[in-house]
C-alpha angles and dihedrals in degrees: 000000000000126000089252090058090058094053131077115212124209126182110226127192127188127210113236092218101043100031102037093127092051093048091049092052093047094049092068091057132077120251093261091046090050091056092048091049093051091049089050091051091048093053092046091048091051091054093049092049092048090053090054092061122072104222100029087044092063091050092050092051091052090051093053100035101041094093090050093046090054091054091048090051090051090050092050090051091053092048092049091049093053092042090055090046092058094038091057094050117116121234089257093052091050088050090054090055090055091047092051090050094052093044091049093050092048092048090050093049099044109024089105087065093051093247114147133205126192136168109262107172101108092110135035130267096038139088129266095249131030113211122194114201116206112223129186114246091358135083116262116278115231117218127186116218119198115199124198121186106182112172108164100030119088093232144349106271121243091242088072090057090048090051091051092052090048090051089054091050093048092051105055091168090065112101099204145343139227124201114198127192108186100194115001138058117253123239114250093013127098133202130017093282127036125183129198142155120242115189090337093309127111120249123187125197119198120192114192130192089211134010090243092071091076095197088160087076089058089049092054090048090054090050089052088061094047101040094044092069105067098249111164102186099254140081124015091331089063091052089049090051091052091050091047091050089054092050091046089054089053092048091049093049090049089049090050090052092050092048090050089053091049091048088055088055090050089052088052091053091049090051090053091051094046096048094040089218096127133062128246090250092059092048091050091049092051090049093049092050091046092051091049092050094049093048091047092052091046090053090048091053090047092053091050093050093046090052090051091048090054090051091050093049092049090047094189095128092247120117121217090194102124121191126193088215140333115261093244094050091044094054092044090057091053090047088054089051090059101260113139099235106152095048097044114060095184094050087048091054091048089055093046090050089050090054094045096047092045091052092049097042116124088236096044093122089062095048122102126183115210114200093169100090135116094251092058090224116103129262117217115217131189114201088347092304119120113249110159136020123175144232121182137192130175091269105029140044110203120203100202112207119223108254095225092053091046093052091055092044108042090164089076087089087077093063116112111265095019115157124187120240112287121188111302092350111088125216107301150162110255114214107191120210096228133142087283117034111248103203106115131203093234090060094051093045092048097056095039097049120123 
């Protein structure tokens, strides 16, 4: 059979009046290209016409979609196969998957430090993972890591915590322990991170809302600080460890409170996006402020932990952790100055943020707070020069900037919350007592800088 026998020829003519656009497009093509273009149009036209008819349309769709349907069927078979695989797993096998996940993430985070993590749960009275922490000039520290991955249960029962503590007691050579709950809260424990001492050895519990939080990496980092300082669980070093554990608990709880506050801001951003009642500029501003606050709090926590690490390494029983004031004393002074602290949660949080960000300011050693003034409210000084005085109402705390400092630093008007001078009230930072406190770290840092 020749090529001509396989082809079907049709003579086609176009009307100059009705088909002028078609004729113009064909005229720029060669004779062979014109034939190919007409065949292409004919096939496309046949498909369009077939889609316009009910019964032939279904047949046309099957013709064109059959290859795709076959691939979809193959994909569904693969999904079903893997779904059955995980459905048939025993509780122990599911646990091994969680252990492998935690071990893999820890290996990935710390392999550059020569730490190792391996599954270790073949026998009883030991954790799921054995971590070996490399330490300079000291033998490796062994750490047991218990992993719980409860999905359907409301919480991890307290008996699992008791078992973990017993495992620690039955393995006296172990230097520390980490208890990880990947999805659920743990009975009898509060907060995302809990710290305790078992037989003179540190134990850290991390309770995650989702496995992606990876708080167990933070726990291992804390143990690096503690175990890298030759503490043996007895004598003055043990007392120092207990004191450090207590301060770490406080730092963690403060961090949790700050994170909760930041999450509220994130919820606010999501509400703006969902309702479409705010502009992109406002969303970007919220995000920038949120990022700055989170990084500031992270740096504050880092400074606290580094101070504790120095105390542990010195091991003389003396803490170098210096506070401007305790939270209780700080709030009592403001209450005495006439600020409604106890009845106004947001104003209270603004004042606590002011204390925290002043303590962790880079120039904190040059800051003095003078409560002995005629207005009762404090005056903040940097190198004996006035920086901030205060004015408070039920709804607003105003950080009034010293006029001399403002004149030499006109860029202060860019700080979040800045308000120009109005009447008797000088230029100030306005901290509103709203559902979420509005005083931001960048404002405090900006007016207390050296």
